[in-house]
LUMNU-852717 format. One line per field, with one value per residue (C-alpha): residue number from 1; residue in one letter; chain; x, y, z. Coordinates in steps of 0.02 Angstrom, whole numbers, plus 50000, padded with zeros to 5 digits. Layout:
BEGIN
nr (NUM|...)
rest (A|...)
kette (A|...)
east (X|...)
north (Y|...)
up (Z|...)
This chain:
BEGIN
nr (1|2|3|4|5|6|7|8|9|10|11|12|13|14|15|16|17|18|19|20|21|22|23|24|25|26|27|28|29|30|31|32|33|34|35|36|37|38|39|40|41|42|43|44|45|46|47|48|49|50|51|52|53|54|55|56|57|58|59|60|61|62|63|64|65|66|67|68|69|70|71|72|73|74|75|76|77|78|79|80|81|82|83|84|85|86|87|88|89|90|91|92|93|94|95|96|97|98|99|100|101|102|103|104|105|106|107|108|109|110|111|112|113|114|115|116|117|118|119|120|121|122|123|124|125|126|127|128|129|130|131|132|133|134|135|136|137|138|139|140|141|142|143|144|145|146|147|148|149|150|151|152|153|154|155|156|157|158|159|160|161|162|163|164|165|166|167|168|169|170|171|172|173|174|175|176|177|178|179|180|181|182|183|184|185|186|187|188|189|190|191|192|193|194|195|196|197|198|199|200|201|202|203|204|205|206|207|208|209|210|211|212|213|214|215|216|217|218|219|220|221|222|223|224|225|226|227|228|229|230|231|232|233|234|235|236|237|238|239|240|241|242|243|244|245|246|247|248|249|250|251|252|253|254|255|256|257|258|259|260|261|262|263|264|265|266|267|268|269|270|271|272|273|274|275|276|277|278|279|280|281|282|283|284|285|286|287|288|289|290|291|292|293|294|295|296|297|298|299|300|301|302|303|304|305|306|307|308|309|310|311|312|313|314|315|316|317|318|319|320|321|322|323|324|325|326|327|328|329|330|331|332|333|334|335|336|337|338|339|340|341|342|343|344|345|346|347|348|349|350|351|352|353|354|355|356|357|358|359|360|361|362|363|364|365|366|367|368|369|370|371|372|373|374|375|376|377|378|379|380|381|382|383|384|385|386|387|388|389|390|391|392|393|394|395|396|397|398|399|400|401|402|403|404|405|406|407|408|409|410|411|412|413|414|415|416|417|418|419|420|421|422|423|424|425|426|427|428|429|430|431|432|433|434|435|436|437|438|439|440|441|442|443|444|445|446|447|448|449|450|451|452|453|454|455|456|457|458|459|460|461|462|463|464|465|466|467|468|469|470|471|472|473|474|475|476|477|478|479|480|481|482|483|484|485|486|487|488|489|490|491|492|493|494|495|496|497|498|499|500|501|502|503|504|505|506|507|508|509|510|511|512|513|514|515|516|517|518|519|520|521|522|523|524|525|526|527|528|529|530|531|532|533|534|535|536|537|538|539|540|541|542|543|544|545)
rest (X|X|X|X|X|X|X|X|X|X|X|X|X|X|X|X|X|X|X|X|X|X|X|X|X|X|X|X|X|X|X|X|X|X|X|X|X|X|X|X|X|X|X|X|X|X|X|X|X|X|X|X|X|X|X|X|X|X|X|X|X|X|X|X|X|X|X|X|X|X|X|X|X|X|X|X|X|X|X|X|X|X|X|X|X|X|X|X|X|X|X|X|X|X|X|X|X|X|X|X|X|X|X|X|X|X|X|X|X|X|X|X|X|X|X|X|X|X|X|X|X|X|X|X|X|X|X|X|X|X|X|X|X|X|X|X|X|X|X|X|X|X|X|X|X|X|X|X|X|X|X|X|X|X|X|X|X|X|X|X|X|X|X|X|X|X|X|X|X|X|X|X|X|X|X|X|X|X|X|X|X|X|X|X|X|X|X|X|X|X|X|X|X|X|X|X|X|X|X|X|X|X|X|X|X|X|X|X|X|X|X|X|X|X|X|X|X|X|X|X|X|X|X|X|X|X|X|X|X|X|X|X|X|X|X|X|X|X|X|X|X|X|X|X|X|X|X|X|X|X|X|X|X|X|X|X|X|X|X|X|X|X|X|X|X|X|X|X|X|X|X|X|X|X|X|X|X|X|X|X|X|X|X|X|X|X|X|X|X|X|X|X|X|X|X|X|X|X|X|X|X|X|X|X|X|X|X|X|X|X|X|X|X|X|X|X|X|X|X|X|X|X|X|X|X|X|X|X|X|X|X|X|X|X|X|X|X|X|X|X|X|X|X|X|X|X|X|X|X|X|X|X|X|X|X|X|X|X|X|X|X|X|X|X|X|X|X|X|X|X|X|X|X|X|X|X|X|X|X|X|X|X|X|X|X|X|X|X|X|X|X|X|X|X|X|X|X|X|X|X|X|X|X|X|X|X|X|X|X|X|X|X|X|X|X|X|X|X|X|X|X|X|X|X|X|X|X|X|X|X|X|X|X|X|X|X|X|X|X|X|X|X|X|X|X|X|X|X|X|X|X|X|X|X|X|X|X|X|X|X|X|X|X|X|X|X|X|X|X|X|X|X|X|X|X|X|X|X|X|X|X|X|X|X|X|X|X|X|X|X|X|X|X|X|X|X|X|X|X|X|X|X|X|X|X|X|X|X|X|X|X|X|X|X|X|X|X|X|X|X|X|X|X|X|X|X|X|X|X|X|X|X|X|X|X|X|X|X|X|X|X|X|X|X|X)
kette (A|A|A|A|A|A|A|A|A|A|A|A|A|A|A|A|A|A|A|A|A|A|A|A|A|A|A|A|A|A|A|A|A|A|A|A|A|A|A|A|A|A|A|A|A|A|A|A|A|A|A|A|A|A|A|A|A|A|A|A|A|A|A|A|A|A|A|A|A|A|A|A|A|A|A|A|A|A|A|A|A|A|A|A|A|A|A|A|A|A|A|A|A|A|A|A|A|A|A|A|A|A|A|A|A|A|A|A|A|A|A|A|A|A|A|A|A|A|A|A|A|A|A|A|A|A|A|A|A|A|A|A|A|A|A|A|A|A|A|A|A|A|A|A|A|A|A|A|A|A|A|A|A|A|A|A|A|A|A|A|A|A|A|A|A|A|A|A|A|A|A|A|A|A|A|A|A|A|A|A|A|A|A|A|A|A|A|A|A|A|A|A|A|A|A|A|A|A|A|A|A|A|A|A|A|A|A|A|A|A|A|A|A|A|A|A|A|A|A|A|A|A|A|A|A|A|A|A|A|A|A|A|A|A|A|A|A|A|A|A|A|A|A|A|A|A|A|A|A|A|A|A|A|A|A|A|A|A|A|A|A|A|A|A|A|A|A|A|A|A|A|A|A|A|A|A|A|A|A|A|A|A|A|A|A|A|A|A|A|A|A|A|A|A|A|A|A|A|A|A|A|A|A|A|A|A|A|A|A|A|A|A|A|A|A|A|A|A|A|A|A|A|A|A|A|A|A|A|A|A|A|A|A|A|A|A|A|A|A|A|A|A|A|A|A|A|A|A|A|A|A|A|A|A|A|A|A|A|A|A|A|A|A|A|A|A|A|A|A|A|A|A|A|A|A|A|A|A|A|A|A|A|A|A|A|A|A|A|A|A|A|A|A|A|A|A|A|A|A|A|A|A|A|A|A|A|A|A|A|A|A|A|A|A|A|A|A|A|A|A|A|A|A|A|A|A|A|A|A|A|A|A|A|A|A|A|A|A|A|A|A|A|A|A|A|A|A|A|A|A|A|A|A|A|A|A|A|A|A|A|A|A|A|A|A|A|A|A|A|A|A|A|A|A|A|A|A|A|A|A|A|A|A|A|A|A|A|A|A|A|A|A|A|A|A|A|A|A|A|A|A|A|A|A|A|A|A|A|A|A|A|A|A|A|A|A|A|A|A|A|A|A|A|A|A|A|A|A|A|A|A|A|A|A|A|A|A|A|A|A|A|A|A|A|A)
east (50964|50864|50741|50705|50565|50385|50320|50332|50217|50364|50431|50260|50223|50400|50363|50383|50565|50558|50505|50649|50822|50979|51095|51289|51389|51571|51679|51731|51663|51498|51478|51401|51373|51170|51140|51181|51111|51189|51165|51295|51403|51421|51400|51409|51572|51619|51642|51688|51857|51879|51806|51675|51776|51758|51647|51514|51370|51343|51210|51213|51101|51099|51207|51374|51402|51536|51503|51472|51346|51254|51263|51198|51053|51015|50996|50872|50791|50771|50736|50578|50528|50535|50469|50388|50301|50275|50363|50424|50559|50453|50366|50366|50402|50370|50530|50472|50613|50722|50876|50969|51070|50906|50833|51005|50968|50808|50868|51004|50853|50748|50857|50971|50792|50710|50631|50607|50676|50521|50603|50481|50543|50463|50417|50274|50083|49953|49893|50086|50121|49927|50006|50144|50046|49937|50076|50190|50053|50146|50120|50229|50331|50439|50413|50509|50360|50401|50301|50156|50019|50029|50058|49904|49791|49882|49878|49672|49649|49764|49710|49841|49971|49920|50119|50169|50317|50373|50553|50647|50510|50465|50303|50326|50265|50389|50538|50650|50591|50554|50748|50796|50734|50827|51003|51078|51094|51030|51080|51045|50932|51011|50919|50937|51026|50904|50784|50696|50804|50700|50587|50608|50474|50466|50345|50284|50240|50055|50076|50073|50175|50319|50378|50558|50627|50782|50883|51033|51166|51104|51134|51326|51321|51321|51457|51588|51546|51521|51609|51747|51808|51749|51740|51868|51844|51962|51945|51977|51816|51695|51548|51414|51250|51071|50971|50848|50905|50713|50821|50949|51059|51064|51050|51196|51313|51272|51244|51323|51458|51566|51536|51590|51757|51733|51746|51583|51463|51381|51146|51072|50888|50891|50998|50996|51144|51160|51152|51265|51401|51383|51407|51558|51644|51592|51625|51767|51686|51780|51657|51508|51330|51222|51140|51182|51064|51163|51320|51298|51222|51370|51485|51457|51558|51719|51761|51967|52003|51850|51920|51813|51920|51757|51612|51472|51322|51199|50997|50974|51072|51257|51257|51436|51442|51414|51550|51674|51584|51617|51819|51844|51769|51838|51975|51896|51824|51658|51607|51438|51346|51173|51092|50919|50785|50763|50936|50980|51154|51260|51300|51369|51508|51688|51801|51886|52041|51917|51775|51734|51621|51476|51452|51406|51545|51552|51492|51535|51647|51514|51394|51361|51270|51227|51108|50993|50846|50662|50700|50823|50984|51149|51171|51325|51439|51322|51157|51027|50942|50845|50980|51001|51096|51121|51250|51221|51058|50908|50716|50609|50451|50305|50155|50156|50111|50246|50405|50405|50407|50562|50645|50664|50755|50834|50915|50849|50780|50752|50678|50840|50863|51076|51202|51354|51535|51677|51773|51634|51575|51382|51304|51101|51015|50826|50709|50634|50454|50346|50439|50506|50675|50694|50842|50846|50688|50583|50412|50264|50176|49988|50027|50023|49891|49757|49805|49774|49584|49557|49531|49357|49420|49508|49418|49561|49745|49921|50108|50269|50449|50526|50711|50761|50962|50949|50841|50879|50670|50512|50355|50246|50036|49931|49769|49600|49497|49318|49195|49127|49281|49304|49440|49617|49705|49816|49744|49932|49971|49814|49818|50007|50011|49838|49967|50078|49937|49877|50071|50231|50289|50414|50317|50196|50201|50324|50251|50085|49992|49812|49732|49571|49616|49726|49817|49730|49712|49542|49528|49564|49707|49841|49986|50099|50237|50142|50150|50317|50329|50216|50123|49935|49833|49864|49712|49844|49991|50082|50227|50338|50487)
north (51275|51425|51405|51545|51467|51586|51458|51295|51196|51086|51052|51023|50882|50789|50608|50559|50574|50386|50332|50451|50371|50343|50486|50477|50610|50527|50621|50808|50857|50813|50904|51068|51214|51239|51377|51332|51389|51294|51440|51529|51401|51343|51542|51692|51580|51542|51739|51795|51652|51757|51621|51739|51770|51565|51520|51426|51397|51407|51339|51328|51457|51547|51627|51602|51625|51657|51648|51815|51821|51701|51757|51924|51828|51738|51880|51961|51825|51806|51999|51969|51827|51917|52119|52057|51896|51913|51764|51709|51575|51411|51454|51301|51363|51248|51276|51245|51230|51094|51123|51318|51425|51526|51359|51371|51529|51512|51388|51456|51633|51522|51439|51602|51692|51570|51450|51296|51219|51093|51034|51010|50917|50963|50808|50800|50795|50928|50781|50763|50904|50951|50823|50904|51060|51004|50884|51034|51134|51253|51454|51509|51466|51514|51424|51438|51544|51376|51285|51398|51359|51190|51289|51397|51231|51183|51362|51334|51171|51235|51377|51381|51436|51610|51670|51636|51735|51669|51681|51696|51773|52000|52026|52167|52078|51934|51863|51981|52135|52124|52082|52231|52323|52277|52285|52124|52166|52028|51960|51746|51727|51627|51474|51308|51176|51060|51198|51101|51171|51064|50954|50808|50674|50513|50412|50275|50086|50145|50284|50414|50545|50525|50695|50659|50810|50876|51005|51145|51033|50859|50957|50996|50816|50747|50869|50814|50605|50550|50700|50689|50523|50441|50566|50675|50843|50988|51147|51160|51001|51051|50954|50878|50731|50719|50693|50841|50972|50890|50714|50708|50640|50800|50928|50846|50778|50957|51086|51030|50960|51074|51198|51121|51131|51299|51220|51242|51123|51123|51127|51053|51064|50921|50796|50661|50541|50626|50827|50759|50696|50891|50981|50877|50899|51101|51145|51021|50919|50824|50771|50676|50613|50506|50329|50138|50187|50312|50257|50124|50218|50323|50144|50163|50307|50327|50443|50407|50590|50691|50761|50647|50629|50569|50479|50433|50293|50294|50280|50124|49947|49959|49793|49725|49735|49935|49947|49836|49925|50118|50075|49986|50156|50288|50208|50247|50158|50191|50260|50175|50212|50174|50322|50357|50506|50445|50463|50629|50555|50394|50282|50150|50160|50146|50246|50196|50110|50018|49950|49802|49706|49664|49753|49939|49960|49980|50133|50277|50333|50423|50276|50117|49965|49777|49667|49602|49470|49527|49532|49620|49505|49523|49407|49334|49343|49307|49302|49403|49512|49670|49824|49935|50105|50251|50394|50590|50589|50478|50465|50581|50581|50738|50671|50503|50300|50260|50324|50161|50068|50129|50160|50036|50022|50170|50095|50151|49997|50050|49954|49842|49663|49652|49531|49572|49479|49452|49609|49712|49754|49739|49677|49718|49570|49665|49769|49714|49814|49856|50011|49985|50054|50107|50212|50277|50354|50269|50220|50145|50009|50045|50229|50174|50041|50199|50281|50140|50089|50274|50202|50162|50001|49942|49830|49769|49793|49742|49820|49748|49780|49663|49643|49762|49768|49951|50036|49878|49879|49908|49933|49798|49804|49654|49704|49644|49735|49751|49623|49734|49825|49685|49781|49779|49826|49999|49980|49960|50125|50222|50151|50219|50366|50383|50360|50447|50626|50563|50544|50591|50507|50413|50298|50218|50047|50010|49817|49794|49583|49579|49445|49351|49366|49431|49327|49341|49281|49210|49371|49497|49529|49553|49420|49508|49369|49274|49422|49410|49257|49263|49101|49206|49130|49241|49271|49411|49512|49634|49755|49931|49985)
up (52251|52221|52086|51981|51883|51940|51824|51914|51782|51740|51912|52004|51861|51899|51974|52156|52221|52255|52091|52022|51969|52064|52008|51988|52012|52046|51943|51998|51830|51889|52056|52005|52088|52162|52018|51824|51660|51540|51394|51503|51507|51331|51245|51380|51454|51269|51228|51389|51393|51227|51128|51038|50847|50834|50711|50793|50682|50503|50340|50150|50108|50276|50419|50473|50644|50774|50960|50976|50836|50914|51092|51039|50903|51093|51183|51047|51072|51243|51245|51142|51226|51401|51340|51203|51226|51403|51456|51628|51703|51669|51540|51407|51240|51069|50935|50746|50629|50536|50579|50553|50644|50680|50792|50904|50917|50982|51076|51187|51200|51307|51400|51436|51496|51617|51502|51434|51252|51181|50975|50856|50725|50575|50499|50616|50606|50695|50774|50828|50865|50964|51063|51132|51180|51276|51368|51389|51432|51307|51321|51178|51010|50890|50730|50542|50428|50294|50454|50480|50403|50519|50680|50669|50646|50813|50899|50867|50936|51106|51201|51310|51161|51164|51114|50913|50835|50654|50550|50414|50355|50315|50426|50503|50690|50642|50747|50655|50656|50864|50874|50776|50917|51049|51072|51109|51285|51397|51587|51577|51710|51862|51840|51979|51937|51961|51819|51677|51526|51415|51374|51241|51157|51122|51050|51200|51129|51166|51059|51158|51183|51336|51373|51464|51563|51614|51691|51666|51743|51651|51485|51560|51621|51442|51384|51513|51469|51300|51190|51350|51371|51200|51058|51123|50992|50952|50933|50736|50682|50611|50646|50531|50545|50493|50686|50716|50849|50892|50946|51102|51002|50856|50977|51085|50931|50822|50975|51113|51113|50965|51073|51200|51136|51056|50861|50742|50653|50502|50503|50362|50316|50232|50258|50175|50110|49932|50050|50163|50017|49950|50124|50204|50055|50031|50227|50260|50387|50509|50622|50559|50682|50583|50580|50500|50368|50310|50327|50228|50077|50115|50098|49924|49882|49902|50028|50090|50018|50161|50276|50381|50574|50684|50638|50763|50735|50843|50834|50788|50800|50709|50592|50595|50381|50383|50514|50371|50248|50320|50387|50185|50109|50226|50329|50476|50595|50695|50854|50914|51027|51110|51183|51229|51263|51417|51472|51355|51247|51229|51377|51301|51180|51130|51030|50875|50960|51059|50960|50924|50791|50832|50991|51056|51166|51361|51481|51435|51610|51719|51683|51755|51653|51673|51588|51753|51725|51763|51920|51967|51942|51845|51735|51666|51525|51361|51417|51369|51479|51508|51495|51662|51662|51787|51781|51836|51685|51710|51675|51723|51639|51645|51740|51673|51748|51629|51745|51891|51705|51664|51814|51955|52099|52059|51852|51726|51598|51421|51335|51246|51258|51267|51330|51392|51376|51470|51430|51488|51311|51289|51120|51069|51030|51005|51087|51236|51207|51017|50977|50805|50752|50570|50498|50681|50726|50840|50782|50875|50805|50903|50832|50659|50684|50759|50609|50475|50571|50537|50364|50304|50208|50365|50477|50598|50608|50686|50631|50665|50632|50524|50487|50339|50289|50235|50373|50518|50520|50424|50463|50395|50443|50435|50377|50375|50244|50263|50174|50075|49973|49821|49721|49819|49686|49734|49897|49971|49873|49973|50142|50129|50076|50153|50332|50269|50297|50480|50559|50504|50334|50388|50517|50339|50330|50200|50174|50197|50201|50195|50277|50358|50542|50679|50812|50943|51147|51206|51272|51125|51159|50982|50993|50901|50907|50796|50655|50689|50643|50510|50544|50487|50368|50235|50071|49986|50002|49941|50005|49932|49980)
């Protein structure tokens, strides 16, 4: 393979080869050529094969682009990146925007130019965004003007980030103004199949973000696995959903997978259940991607008359009761699945005909999965152990010693505890680390603790996840207040608001308990398991939903 990257930072900071997972390319469709650019495969080839006039992406208050339209916009953006912003292949480009058609054009523009896309969630705060820019040594950014104020603060703190353009604005030096100076033609860079094309960030249990690195061939691999064998979309499908494109769940479900068959996608900047409900009806959506939390709320409505025909649930465990409620409300069986940012997308699932209540499913063709003990020995049916998986994609952290924790003996250890039944169906049990999964969002307990500790009234604190019927889990904080804090009235709300201003709002503790002390070992190590059992002396407590 001949790498097109001139800036080799990403490749230089991959883990050593002996720390990579075993990669499996057994199926013929997973044997990729040495030179591959996924933008050329998903967009250029679609247009060249005669599908340019087919609808590709649309938004309630935005443009309605065909494949040819998206290709032209991406080409113009690629030209701006190269000729106006000085991008060379291998540079990292921050994409900072809510889900909208322009974000998709930017994503493809970066890949066409040989760059590496790093997409951020709009909910992230300055501190979190700064960590991402620093970790990936990001040099360029394309940002929605609605988020300009936040990014300007990040720019001031990040010396590597020198080339920034804003879109959805009227500035003379804005992205659209620069795009208008180019003719819409651009020769997509001939990257190697194993050139890095995206870096996706996921929170670790330490609160320090982990950067997962994925190649052009990885993007095409996930397009040949879950959608082909489980989802089976059709060209006339209209995809819709709630996950941000910054989440690989959203990237696949709302952009990559529809494009594999020439289908279209509706992109919503705000995708709560009310907005989803309205947009499903307005656009005649047929394929829905969202988390169990949304399905529970949507199932309160009678949806048997909708155009939906396929509904995918992931991001958190799917309770059997939610599956039942959805089937009663729609007549449709949910397609459940588990994926990971490290794996890029779903690797265990079952289609509607083979779904079983309480089971996630079986290994998606192309992947292998097993349940093992701490020593890596395969466990038998019904035994609870660690989930290990391998396939055409796998974990490669960017310059992170946690690589050897996630990958062991060639297998990816996802951090989930599972059991497997006699028929090969995997049953979720719990997270095996301190990650809290709430409404589909991964929340690192230490990160919330760090935010709480910044408040003057907090002497000590600890955070755990506790079960919640609506959200799967909620963040619960145990707080030791400083002795001088006498008036606790209103302190719960004050601490919650403080956390919301420090980290992304969805990470705030929905329940706060005031305690006299936290359970610790003689060496001072926090005993979180005791907090989960709530066996701590409580001096006062309060909670809000």
